[in-house]
C-alpha positions as CSV (number, residue, x, y, z in Angstrom):
1,M,101.7,89.4,112.9
2,L,102.6,92.8,111.6
3,F,104.7,93.3,108.7
4,A,106.2,96.6,107.4
5,I,106.0,96.8,103.6
6,H,108.9,99.4,102.6
7,A,109.2,100.4,98.9
8,L,111.2,102.9,96.9
9,D,110.5,104.3,94.0
10,G,112.4,104.1,90.9
11,K,113.6,106.8,88.8
12,D,110.4,107.0,87.1
13,G,108.3,106.6,90.1
14,L,106.4,110.2,90.2
15,R,105.4,110.0,86.6
16,L,104.1,106.0,87.1
17,R,102.4,106.7,90.2
18,A,100.2,109.6,88.5
19,I,99.6,107.0,85.9
20,H,98.5,104.1,88.6
21,Q,97.4,105.6,91.3
22,E,93.7,104.9,91.0
23,A,94.5,101.3,90.4
24,H,96.9,100.9,93.6
25,G,94.1,102.7,95.9
26,A,91.5,100.2,94.4
27,H,94.0,97.3,95.2
28,L,94.5,98.4,98.8
29,K,90.7,98.1,99.2
30,T,91.1,94.4,98.3
31,A,93.7,93.6,101.2
32,A,91.0,91.2,103.0
33,D,90.9,89.3,100.3
34,H,94.7,88.3,100.5
35,G,94.3,87.7,104.2
36,V,95.8,91.1,105.0
37,R,94.5,94.0,107.2
38,I,96.2,97.6,106.4
39,V,97.0,99.3,109.9
40,M,98.4,102.3,108.4
41,S,99.9,103.2,105.0
42,G,101.1,106.2,103.3
43,P,103.7,107.5,100.7
44,L,107.4,107.9,101.8
45,V,108.3,111.6,101.1
46,E,111.6,113.6,100.7
47,D,112.8,115.9,103.3
48,D,110.9,118.6,101.7
49,G,107.8,116.8,103.2
50,A,105.9,116.8,99.5
51,T,107.8,114.9,97.3
52,M,106.9,111.1,97.1
53,K,109.6,108.7,96.8
54,G,108.1,105.4,97.8
55,S,105.4,103.6,100.0
56,L,105.2,102.5,103.6
57,L,102.5,100.3,104.7
58,V,102.0,98.2,108.2
59,V,100.2,95.6,107.7
60,E,98.8,92.6,109.9
61,A,98.5,89.1,108.5
62,E,98.9,85.3,109.6
63,G,102.1,85.0,107.6
64,R,104.7,86.3,105.3
65,G,103.1,84.5,102.4
66,N,99.8,86.5,102.5
67,V,101.8,89.7,102.6
68,E,103.8,88.7,99.9
69,G,100.6,87.8,97.5
70,F,99.2,91.0,98.3
71,N,102.4,92.9,97.5
72,N,102.7,91.1,94.4
73,A,99.2,91.9,93.3
74,D,99.8,95.8,93.5
75,P,99.5,97.7,90.4
76,Y,102.4,99.5,91.5
77,K,104.5,96.8,91.8
78,A,103.6,95.5,88.4
79,A,103.8,99.0,86.9
80,G,107.8,99.3,88.0
81,V,106.8,102.3,90.1
82,W,108.7,101.0,93.0
83,S,112.7,99.7,92.1
84,A,113.1,97.8,95.8
85,V,110.5,96.4,98.3
86,T,111.3,94.9,101.6
87,I,108.9,93.2,103.7
88,T,109.8,92.9,107.3
89,A,108.3,91.5,110.3
90,F,107.4,94.0,112.7
91,L,107.0,93.9,116.7
92,K,104.9,97.0,117.7
93,K,106.0,98.2,121.1
94,N,104.9,101.7,121.5
95,G,101.5,103.6,120.2
């Protein structure tokens, strides 16, 4: 099953992102350890196309518990980069 992880940065997100970006990248490489496969991922940006303001990951997993475990282990979450995270089941129709 597919899930979308939509995470919006807090007010200090840009600074915290810079500090924890390497650890976050390393964490993404451990997705399979959590029973998750990353379909696509990247930063959410402001309308200027450059200023980061969050993260979007589309992942595949057997269930929500796998996705929650993967997300809860993310250094961005632990460091408070994200102020709000929504995990939503997703049905792919196009693409």
